C-alpha positions as CSV (number, residue, x, y, z in Angstrom):
1,M,0.0,0.0,0.0
2,K,1.3,3.5,-1.0
3,F,0.3,5.1,2.3
4,F,2.3,2.7,4.5
5,E,5.3,3.0,2.2
6,M,5.1,6.8,2.4
7,L,4.5,6.6,6.2
8,F,7.8,4.7,6.9
9,N,10.0,6.4,4.2
10,D,9.1,10.0,4.8
11,P,10.1,11.3,8.2
12,I,7.8,14.3,8.1
13,V,4.8,12.1,7.6
14,F,6.0,9.6,10.3
15,Y,6.5,12.3,12.9
16,S,3.1,13.9,12.0
17,A,1.4,10.5,12.4
18,I,3.1,10.0,15.8
19,G,2.0,13.5,16.9
20,L,-1.6,12.7,15.9
21,V,-1.7,9.4,17.7
22,M,-0.3,11.1,20.8
23,L,-2.9,13.9,20.5
24,F,-5.7,11.5,20.1
25,G,-4.5,9.4,23.0
26,I,-4.2,12.4,25.3
27,G,-7.8,13.4,24.3
28,A,-9.2,10.0,24.9
29,F,-7.5,9.9,28.3
30,Y,-9.1,13.3,29.3
31,I,-12.5,12.3,28.1
32,Y,-12.2,9.1,30.2
33,Y,-10.9,11.0,33.2
34,F,-13.7,13.6,33.2
35,I,-16.5,11.2,32.6
36,K,-15.2,8.9,35.4
37,H,-15.0,11.8,37.9
38,I,-18.4,13.3,36.9
39,Q,-19.9,9.8,37.5
40,Q,-18.2,9.5,40.9
41,D,-19.4,13.0,41.8
42,S,-23.0,12.3,41.3
C-alpha cells in the first residue's frame, strides 16, 4: 500500500502521524478521566 510506504519512508509524515496518535491518546484519556470523575461525583 502506498500510504504505509510513504509513512515509513518520509520522516515528516512519520512524525506527524506519531503526533496525531499522541494527541488522540491524550484526548481519549481526558474524556475518560472527566467522565469517570463526573460519575463518581453524582
